[in-house]
N, C-alpha and C positions, 0 to 999 in steps of 0.2 A: 582254237578254241572260244563258245558261246559257254559264256558261266551262265547255270538257271537260277545262281544265290551269289550273291556279294555280301561285303563282310559290312557286319552293322556301322553306324559313324559313332555309336557312342554304347559299348559294353560291350561284351563279350556273344559270339558267334553270327550267323549267317541268316540273311534276307529275301525273299524272291525277288527276281529283278529283270524276269524274262516271261513270256503268257505259259513255259513250260514248267516254270518253279510252282507258278499260283495255279495251277492244272495239278502239280503234284501236293500241293498243301490244300486245295479243296476236299483232293482225294482221302490222301490222312484224315479229312476230318469228316469229309460222309465214312469213313469203314469205322472211326471210331465212334458213332453217333447214331447211326444204322441199325445196331442191337440193341439199345437201349431201350424201344416199348416190347421186347419180346422177354426180358427179364423180370424176373416177379417181383407182383408191386406189397404182399404182405409176410407178415412171419408166418403164419398157416402156410403159403403157397408153395406148393413144392418148386423143380424148378431146378434152373441150374447155377452151380455154385459162383456168389458172388466175385469170389477169386477167383475164376478163368474169365468172368469178363477184365478184371481186372489185368490177370496174364495177357488176354489178346490185347488187352489199350498199348503195354508194356512193348511187344512186340510189332506193332504197325507203329509203336512212334520208334523207337526203334529204328525199324525197318529207313522209316521217312530220313531221321538223323543223320544214318548211314549213304542216302543217298542225294540228302545233299551236303555232307561234305567229299561226297567222287564229285559233284556236278560242280563243286563250284573252288574260290581257293580257301587255303590253310588258315582257318578262325583262329582271332586270336584278339587277344584286348586292346581294344582304340580305344579315345578317351576324343574326340573333332577330329578334326581332317588336320592335314601336314603336308607341308609342300610333296613332300616324296608319294603318297597316295599316289595312286596305278587307276586312275576312271574306267578300266576294263573292267576290275576285283574290288573296289571298294564305293561305298556312296557317300 
Protein backbone atom coordinates (compact mmCIF):
# COMPACT_ATOMS: atom_id res chain seq x y z
CA UNK A 1 0.00 0.00 0.00
CA UNK A 2 1.34 3.40 -0.95
CA UNK A 3 0.78 6.06 1.69
CA UNK A 4 -0.53 9.44 0.55
CA UNK A 5 1.05 11.05 3.61
CA UNK A 6 4.24 10.40 5.58
CA UNK A 7 5.25 11.25 9.12
CA UNK A 8 6.98 14.55 9.59
CA UNK A 9 10.65 14.47 10.57
CA UNK A 10 10.19 16.91 13.44
CA UNK A 11 7.09 17.17 15.59
CA UNK A 12 3.74 15.42 15.40
CA UNK A 13 1.68 14.90 12.29
CA UNK A 14 1.70 13.97 8.65
CA UNK A 15 2.70 15.73 5.45
CA UNK A 16 1.70 15.00 1.81
CA UNK A 17 4.05 12.53 0.13
CA UNK A 18 2.33 11.70 -3.18
CA UNK A 19 0.38 13.65 -5.76
CA UNK A 20 -2.85 12.29 -4.21
CA UNK A 21 -1.92 13.78 -0.85
CA UNK A 22 -1.09 17.13 -2.44
CA UNK A 23 -4.40 17.11 -4.36
CA UNK A 24 -6.29 16.36 -1.13
CA UNK A 25 -4.51 19.29 0.57
CA UNK A 26 -5.29 21.61 -2.37
CA UNK A 27 -8.97 20.61 -2.34
CA UNK A 28 -9.15 21.23 1.41
CA UNK A 29 -7.63 24.70 1.00
CA UNK A 30 -9.98 25.47 -1.90
CA UNK A 31 -13.02 24.36 0.12
CA UNK A 32 -11.97 26.58 3.03
CA UNK A 33 -11.25 29.67 0.91
CA UNK A 34 -14.04 29.44 -1.70
CA UNK A 35 -16.91 30.80 0.50
CA UNK A 36 -14.95 33.85 1.74
CA UNK A 37 -16.15 36.26 -1.00
CA UNK A 38 -19.74 35.47 -0.07
CA UNK A 39 -19.39 36.32 3.62
CA UNK A 40 -20.85 39.64 4.85
CA UNK A 41 -18.32 42.48 4.92
CA UNK A 42 -19.87 45.02 7.27
CA UNK A 43 -21.75 45.19 10.55
CA UNK A 44 -25.00 46.36 8.92
CA UNK A 45 -25.01 43.73 6.20
CA UNK A 46 -27.21 40.76 6.86
CA UNK A 47 -26.17 37.38 5.70
CA UNK A 48 -24.97 34.08 6.98
CA UNK A 49 -23.91 33.64 10.55
CA UNK A 50 -20.09 33.81 10.80
CA UNK A 51 -20.22 30.90 13.23
CA UNK A 52 -21.71 28.82 10.43
CA UNK A 53 -18.56 29.46 8.38
CA UNK A 54 -16.34 28.50 11.33
CA UNK A 55 -18.33 25.29 11.76
CA UNK A 56 -17.95 24.63 8.02
CA UNK A 57 -14.16 25.11 8.26
CA UNK A 58 -14.06 22.80 11.28
CA UNK A 59 -15.91 20.07 9.36
CA UNK A 60 -13.69 20.40 6.25
CA UNK A 61 -10.47 20.31 8.27
CA UNK A 62 -11.73 17.37 10.36
CA UNK A 63 -12.54 15.38 7.23
CA UNK A 64 -9.07 16.18 5.86
CA UNK A 65 -7.36 15.08 9.09
CA UNK A 66 -9.33 11.81 9.13
CA UNK A 67 -8.37 11.21 5.48
CA UNK A 68 -4.70 11.85 6.30
CA UNK A 69 -4.84 9.42 9.21
CA UNK A 70 -6.52 6.78 7.04
CA UNK A 71 -4.14 7.20 4.08
CA UNK A 72 -0.94 7.53 6.11
CA UNK A 73 0.97 5.73 8.84
CA UNK A 74 0.04 6.23 12.46
CA UNK A 75 1.40 9.63 13.48
CA UNK A 76 3.62 9.95 16.51
CA UNK A 77 6.10 12.45 17.93
CA UNK A 78 9.45 12.50 16.12
CA UNK A 79 12.56 14.55 16.63
CA UNK A 80 14.89 13.99 13.70
CA UNK A 81 15.83 10.81 11.88
CA UNK A 82 16.61 7.51 13.53
CA UNK A 83 18.25 4.33 12.29
CA UNK A 84 14.98 2.39 12.45
CA UNK A 85 12.97 4.86 10.29
CA UNK A 86 10.97 3.24 7.50
CA UNK A 87 11.45 5.20 4.23
CA UNK A 88 7.91 4.24 3.19
CA UNK A 89 6.42 5.87 6.31
CA UNK A 90 8.85 8.59 7.40
CA UNK A 91 10.53 11.58 5.78
